[in-house]
N, C-alpha and C positions, 0 to 999 in steps of 0.2 A: 502495500500500499506505501511505494515512496515512491514517485518520481522526482523527477529536476524539481518541480515546479512546487510540489505542495514540500516537500523534504522535510524542511525545518520542521512546521507543522505537525509530517506525521510521522518520516522517521527517527528526528531526534528526540522525537519525546519519547520514548524508549527510555533514552539516555536522562532526560529531564525528570524521567519520573523513576529512574531507578531500576527499568527493566533488565536494561540492557546496557552495563558499564563494563568497564574493563576489572572488575572486581570482581563482577559476573561470572567474566570466566573463567576467576580463581574458585568461585563457589562450583561451578561443578566440573566431570569429572575429563580424564581424556578422550578422546577419540576410541569409540566401539565399545567402553566397558559400562555394564548395569548391573545393577543387584534383579535378585529372583525372586520374580515381582509370588507373591503365596497362588496357589492354586485352587483351582475353583473345581468347588462339589459339583459333583455329576457331568465333568468337562464331558463335548463330544467329542471323538475324532476330526481333525482338522486336518486341510492339506493348505499349505502356501506356497508364495513364487511369486516373482522376481516378473512384472510386465511392463510393459511400454502403450502408453497412452498417445495417440496423437489428438494436439488443440491448435487451436487459431494463432498460435505463436511456434508451433513445432513439436518436440515429445517427449512427453513426463515420466520420469522411472516412478514407481509406485509398486508396492510388496503388495499383494494380494490373498488373503489367508481366511476360508471357510471353512465350512463342516464337511465333513468327507462325503455324506452323502445327503438326500435332497436338498431345499431351498430356502433359505434363509431370508430374515431384511437383510437389507444394507446397509452399509457406513462406512460414510468419509473422516478417516484422522486427519487433520490438517496440524502437522508435527507445530513446536514452538521455533524460536527463531534460529536454530540449534542443527534442524533442516531433519531429516529423513535419516534414523542410526539404528542400533539394533533394540536401542532400548524401546522404540515408538516399535518395532517388527512386534516386538514380545509383550508389547502393549496390545497389538490388535489382532495378535495368534489370542492373546486370553480373553479379550473380547468375542474372536470366534469359538472358541471353547464354548461360550457360553450360547454360541446359538442363533451370531449372525458372520452374514459376511462380509467381509471387510478389506478396504479399500485402505491403506494408510500413503500417504502422497506425499512427494518434492515438491514445493511447491516455489522452491526455490531454481527450478527445472533450466527456466532460459541464461543462468548463469554458474550453475554446478551441477550435480551429478551429488547426488547420498548429502550426506553433511553437510552443515555450509562449515563449520569452526574449525577447517584443517589446517590453521595459521593461528594459535590460541590465542587471544588480545591483538589481534591485528585487527582493529574498530573498522579501517579503511575495508579489508573483504569485507567485515557483514555486513556494511552499508552499501558498498557494490550489489549483493544479491538483496538486496531489500529496497534497493532505490530502481529495480527493476520490476515493481508491483504497485498498484495502484488499485480503487477500484473497479473499473473498469478489465482488470486480470483477474481480479478476485471473481467477477461476476462468468466469465469466460469459460475460467479453467473451470468452477465449479457447476458448469453447465455442462461439461465436458466430460469431468469425471463423475457426474451422476447417467449422464447419458451413455458411457461405459460399462458401466456397475447394470447398469436396465438390459443390455446385450450378456450378458451371463448367465446362462445357462443354472448356478449355485446361487441368486440371486429372486428372491420369492417376488413377482410381480405384481401380486395383489395385496403386497405389506405398503405401506409408508415406508422413509429409509429414515436415517437418522446421523447426524452430521457432528462433529464434535471437534472443537480448537485450544490451543495450547496457548499464551501467550500470544505473538502477533495472531495463534491460529483462531484466535477466538472470533476476532473481526467477521477472518473467512468463511467461520463457521454459522457467524449470520447473517452472511451475507451470499450462503450458500444456500439457505431456505427463499429470500427474495428472486434465486435464480434460477429453483425447480418446484414445481408444488408436487415434486415426486419425496417430497424433503419433511418430515412429522413429525422431528424432533430435534433441537439442538442446543446442544450443550457447551460452555466454554470454562475452562479453567485455567484461572489466576490471566486472563484473557486484557488482552490490551488495548486501546484506542474504543473500544464498543461503544462511548457515546461522546459522539463530538459535537461542533456548534457547526456544522457544514448540513445543507440540502441531505447527503449522499453519505450521511454519518451511520454508520451501518445499523445500529439503532433502531432510526427510524425504516429504513430499509426493510428489517426483520417484521417491525412491525408490521407489517403489509401483510403478512403470510395465515397463515391458518397452524403455526407448528405451535408447539409446547418447548420451553425455556427451563433451562438449567442454568443458573450463573455461579459459578464458584470463587467468591472474591479473598484474592489472597490478602493477611489482616497489616500487610505495612506498604498493600494498593493501595487502600482503603484507606489506608493512613496520609497518603500524597494525593488522592481525588477523591477526599468521604461523601460530593457527591454524587459522582455519578451510578451509586447503587439505588440512590432516590429518583435520579431523572429514570433508569430502568424502570424502575419498579411502579413511574406516574404512567408511563410512555405506555409500558406492556397491561399496564389495568384499565389504563383509556380505550384500548385497541380488544380490548376483552381477550385477551390472549396469557392460558396457563404460562405461569413463572416464576419459580423456585430459585431465589434471591438471594444470596445468604453471604457471607463474612465469616471466614473460616479463623474462628479465634487462634493465636499464636502459631498463622502459615505465614510463609517467608514466597516470596514469587520463588513459582519454581517447584514448588512444595509435591506436585504428580508423577513428574515422570521420576524412573526407579536411578537415572544415572545422576541425578543432582545432591549437589553435597546438603541442601538444605531438604531434601526428598522424608518424608513423614507420614511417615507407611500407615500410626492409624487414621491420618487427618485423608490419606490419599483414598487410603480403603472406603471410609467416610465418604467420600465423593466419587467412588467408582459401584458404591450401593445404591446413590441417588442417579447416576448413570443409569444401572440395569433396571429401574424403577420406573425409569424416564421413556424406556425405550419397551418395554413392557407395554407400555401404552399405544406402540406402531399397532 
């Protein structure tokens, strides 16, 4: 969501709000490392593979994982600013074991494959990837990814899809619902830039949908932008949309991915349980 014109208002917000800073790179683990997530009760057998998806701007790399038999509701996962990596493949696989056909995408495919922080601490590198994205790319990518899912046999065509995003992926998840009426449930975890004072703000676009929402906010994000939660609640209430919006006490931005040094298993599991409850209504 950071093209050159809106760079200060968009991309630099992550630094200004403390979402992505040089210190943040010291908070997260190095490339390819992840913790083991708790096992899924009554997990179904799943199969997964790396896939390539054609979009209006090129070819996106992604990971598709789904139950080994039958068809299940589709889900698009938007990773945080550090991109597609083992931790998010693991999260996708866990969700598939819970009975969903999951596409974990690389939103930065225009400038890099896989994870973005291949040179930890290099903010110039991160900005290059972020600057390639904006509200328009979010929408065109969302349309391409949801359309691709609908061509896959393991995806249930008679069920709505879900989508979830982390960090800057939260805004992408909101816009996915706006881009496709196939989406019936949206989740944002420590999402950034959800409520902006612009006509194309993610929360305003999401409010025009018929989806249900789960917004899990980090305590330190709330401290930096305390009005955001109220704006979200008021906007979704006015639109008569079901929305669970909660600040997770004692959580730090980035608490959900298992490869984060601020990963909080207890709170991440609470958020995961709420996600499954949301998707259970698809």
